[in-house]
C-alpha positions, 0 to 999 in steps of 0.5 A: 271484530275487535276494536282498534287500539291507538298507539300511545306515541310520546313526542321527544322532550322539548330540550332534546335536539332531533338527530340529523345525518350530515354529509360533508365533502370538505376535510375542514368540516370533518376536522371541526367534527373532531371537536364535537362532544359526542363520541359517536361523531368523534369516532365517525370523523376519525374513521373518515379521516383515516380513509382520507389520509390513507389515499395519498401523502398530500392528504396527510399534509393537508389535514395537518395544516387544518389542525387535525393533528392536535385534535387526533392526539387528544382523542387518542387519550379518550376514554371511549375505546372506539374513539381511541381506536379510530384516532390511533388509526388516523394518526398512525397512518399520518406519521408516515409524513415527515411534517407530521412527525416533526409536529409530534416531536414538538409535543411531549405527550405524543410518544407516551400516547402511542406507547400507552396504546400498546397495553395488553388490554387494547384491541389488536387494531390499536396495537397495529396502528400504535406500533406503526406510529412508533415505527415511523417516529423511530426513524429520527434519533430524537424520537428514538430517545423519547421512545426509549425513555418512555419504555417503548422497547418493552412494550414492543417486545410484548407485541411480538408475541401477538397472533396478528401478523400486522402487529408483529410486522409493525412491532419488529419494524419499530424494534429494527429502527430502535436497534440502531441505537446502542442503548436499545440493544441492551434494552431488548436483551433485558426485555427478553426480546431476542428469543421472539425475534428468532421465533419469528423466523418461522413466520409464513410471511417473508416481510416479517422474516426479513424484518426479524433478520434485520433486527437480529443483524443490528442486535448481534453487533453487541457482544452481550447480545451475541452471547445471549443468542449463542445460549438460544442456539441462534447459530443452528436456527440460522443455518437451518434457515439457510438450508431452506431453498424457498427462502433464498431471497432472505439467505443473504440477511441470515448469513449477515447475522451469522457473520456477526456471531462468528466474530466471537471465538466462543461462537466458532467453537460452538458451531464447530462442536455442533457441526454447523460450520461444515454444514454451512460450508456445504450449503454455500458450495452447493454440496450435500451437507454432512448429517449430524451423528446421533449422540448416544443416549439422547435419541435425537438422531432417531427423532430426526429420522422418524420425522423425515420418514413421516414426512415422506409417507405424508407426501405419498398419502396426502399430496393435496394437503397444504405443505405447512408440515413439510416446512417445519424442518428442511430436508437437507441433502435430498434436493440440492438447490444452488444458493444465490451468488449474493449469499455466497459472497456474504458467506465469504465475507463472513469467513473473512470477518471472522478470520481477522482473529488469530484464534478464529483463523485456527478454528476455521482452518481446522474446519477446512474453510479454505476449501469453500473459498477455493471452490468459490473462486471458480464461480462465475460471479465477479463479486463472489470471486472478489470476496473469496479471494479477500477471505483467502488473503486473510486466512493465509495469515495463518501459516498452516493455511498457506500450505493447505491452500497450496495443497488444495490447489488454490494457487492455480485459480488465483493466478488464473484470475489475475487475467480477469477484466474486473479490477476488484478481482485483480486487486483481491487476488493479488493481495491473496497471492502477496500474503500467501507468498510472504515467508513461504518459499514453497508457494513462491516456487508453485507460483513460478511453476504455474507460469505466474511470473510472466502474468505478474510482470504483465500486471505491473502495467495495470491501471489499478493502483492497488493491484500493482502494489500487491503485485510488487509485493508478490514479486518481492517475495519471490525474489528471495529465491535466487532461481526465481529472481533470475527467471523474473530478470530474464523475463524483463522485470527490471524494465517493467518496474519503471512504470510503477515507479512513475505512479502518483500513488504512494503505496505503488511507489513504496512497493515498487521501490522495494521490488527494485531493491530486490531485483537490481542486485547484480551488475547486469540488472543494475546496468539494465536499470541504469540504461533504462533511466530507472535511476532518475525515477528513484532519485525523484522519489526521494522528494516524496513527502511519504516516509515509506516511499523515501525509506524504500527509495533510499534502500533501492539506491543503496542497492544500486550504488554498489558499483561505481558507474551507477553511483556516478549516475546517482551523483549526477542526478543529485541523489547524493545532495538529496540524501544529505538533505534527508540526513540533515533534516530532523523529521525526514532522517532515516537509517535507510538514507544513511546506508544509501549515502554510505554506499554511495560514498564508498562507490564514489571515493572522490565524493566521500573524501570531499564530503567527509574528509576521511577514507578508511583502509578498505576504501581503495583508491583507483585510477580516476580518483581526484581530490577537489578539496573540502566541499561545503554542505550546500555545494554541488559535487562536480565530476572530473570532466566538469573540472577539466572543462573549467577555465584556468583560475586561481583556486586550489588545484584538483589533484588527480590520480590516473596511472593509465596510458592514454591510447587515444593521445598516441593514436591521435598523434600518429594520425596527425603524423600520417596526415602531415606526410600526406599533405607534404606529398600533395604539396610536392606533387602540386609544385611539380605539376605547377612547374610542369605547367609553367614549362608549357606556359609560354604558349598560354597567356598570363591571365589564364595562368593567374586564374588557375593559380587563384582557383587552386588556392581557393580549393586548397583553402576549402579543403583545409577548412573542411578538414578542420571542421571534421577534426572539430566534429570528431573531437566533440563526438569522442568520449571524455579522456581524463589526463594521464600521469606517466610519472605516477605510472613510473612510481608504481613500477618502482614501488612494486619492484623495490617496496612490495618485496619487503618482509614486514608491513612496518618496513614497507611503511617506512620505505614508502614514506621515504619514497613519497618524501623524495618525490615531493621535495624531500624532508622539511625541518620542523619550523621551516614549513612556512619557508618551503616553496610549494605554491609557486611550482604548483602554479607553474604546473597549472599554467603549463597544463592550462588546466585546474586539474593536476596529475599527482605525479606532476607535483615535485614539491608538496606538503601534507595534502599532496604527500598523504594522497600519494602515499595512500594511492601507492599503498593501496596498489601494493595492498598496504592498508592505510587511511587518509584523513583531511585536517585543517589548513592543508593538513592531511595524514595517514594512519596504519595498523602495525604490531608493536615489537616486544622489548625482549625477544619472545616477550608478550605480543599485543594486538596491532595499534594505530600509528601515524606516518611522518611524511614531512619532518622525518620521512619513514617515522611512525607515531602512536595516534594518541601521542603528543607528536601525532597531535602536533603533526595533525595541527598547524 
């Protein structure tokens, strides 16, 4: 039996502390352990803190308050790998708290510390949490600047090629945040980071695909990045991505990236050449995408066909295997799965965005993009309908697209959608119709053939302002065709336009005013518009502070003021005063208001003569014209009815032209005669009855006879009062009848009989001038005009008529203003062109255009010249307008 050997166990040195294991349940204690010089203690404390802060957000704030942030930041720069890793994990998770990020922003070394941990020699776990920390820090702009300045973009791009999906996810998320800054967009291109982003679209993790698409969306907002992506065939990659139905939740983001790329003409040309646009259109419309034709000598078509056959055989033989090989390439056309409505909406918006350029619209039209949009109009989603209609509206700015949309039956669904309950749909549809009908009569007729006129008229009462404004544009475009305009007038468009005119929206006011100008262009429509109260609304729009509203309202009034009743109505409502104010203003003046004022004055010659003091040879004076004298700029122009109702005053009389017979006066006089005869008969019968009674009277007492007489008198008095009241009521209800001028009527008969048959215009001028002078007191010698008595006779006529309005034929002694007016009135009746101009101090004159007689028979003839007619000194004489005699005649 062997001898037991005793083990020689040496005790630990006296200067070494025995190892102990400590259990701590207080976060403060663990934070204190971070300051330990022992790396093992530091790593365990960091690990414990990581587990603690990963539980909830309150724990992160608690540890920050305990001072853990400072210690962890220092340990992230430790030489020990495990300590660096655990400290990075703990602080990376803590950056999700905004207070922690605020703390780190104040420490300049925080961002470089995280970026330093992205170095290739570090562990994958370190990369993961360092990228997480940078991703959280990049949410603030100031941190973005620090990350960019510290070279964070390059470090993050290198991490994209990591095999660990968590590293990829955090890195791409950080880059997506960084790409919100324009400097980072250039930096990622310089770091060759766009290609890794495209490669990550093939990842099996949807979150990585989503973040990659987000980063690509932000990166593709830079034009140079779009050029780089074109070189990397990003268009094909994205179209292939959309072709995968299993990624349908990410298709929206893919289409958004495509939308950015399609903004460039080069991208459209590229996708046109590769056939990617037609394929995308087919995918969006849920149709079989066209297969790409194999190019000669490349063998690409054979390769694709072979791979597809290999996939089919693999499906039949190995059904139990994973489907990773089947996800390599999509099988387009083999199984059509409808794309989501949001994808269709984004695709339509992408087309609309790209079509903002004229060159892009041309290429999109060549690729028949309108067919896709027309197809999307029939989708059940209102968002898709709205986006498709908006895109069609932009595409229709291309002239060829307008005809194509009509030929491909795109107008019918647009008109159908006008009845939609969705306001956005109606707004976008009416905008598309407005663009389609602009300058295209065929589309206007097609809208009418599809019963769109009545639908559009109903839309004028829609509560959506933009839809109403667009509808007014469509109807205005249709009014260029006379047949369509008549059809719309027959369906009540004139009265339907009254409601938009009352809108508070300036665009609605402007477009509806333009529609009024387009449709109120004949006598019947103007009368309908006037009777419906539309003139008042148009005049109110002249007060608008919007330039377009004022211009369009002035143009509509210019169209309405062609006939006299409407012009008078405009003047009554203050339209002329407003137009004058606009023309005087330096900022609001516009040519439309000038045209409206001219037409208004041409239709109301009395106002024109009062305001301008000038009537041209084309302004023909008719019955109802009156000369109220020169009106001051701020004075309201009154009607003849207002002047007739004024009390007699000592002001200048109003000269009135009215050669009509007054049937109302003759009728009233005849009725008065009939009433007088009837009253005389009743009086005689009353007397006879009384005498008969008196004959029988001796039998009756005197008191009874007196009572009967008093009763009879009361009854007669009441009957007379009742007749007077009825006569007063009828006179008030009767329309205003201006005073007639029987003398002027006789003048017209004489002039027509004696002067009209004369051979030449010169003879007519001389004869008419002598006729006017004879009727107005004869010739007046030069220098004797102040001695010519004309004021007293005129006052006597005013007193006899008990009115300030004097018919021109009642004046027997007149000077320049009276004779020139009578000459113009008579000359217009016999078609003798002449002007009427008012001067100062009761001066007025007429100008006529007459040919000069050659000095020798058969001599050279000259064009007609302007002459002034002498009605005062040598009636019948004519003076050249620029002669000294004419200048003297026009002045005092």
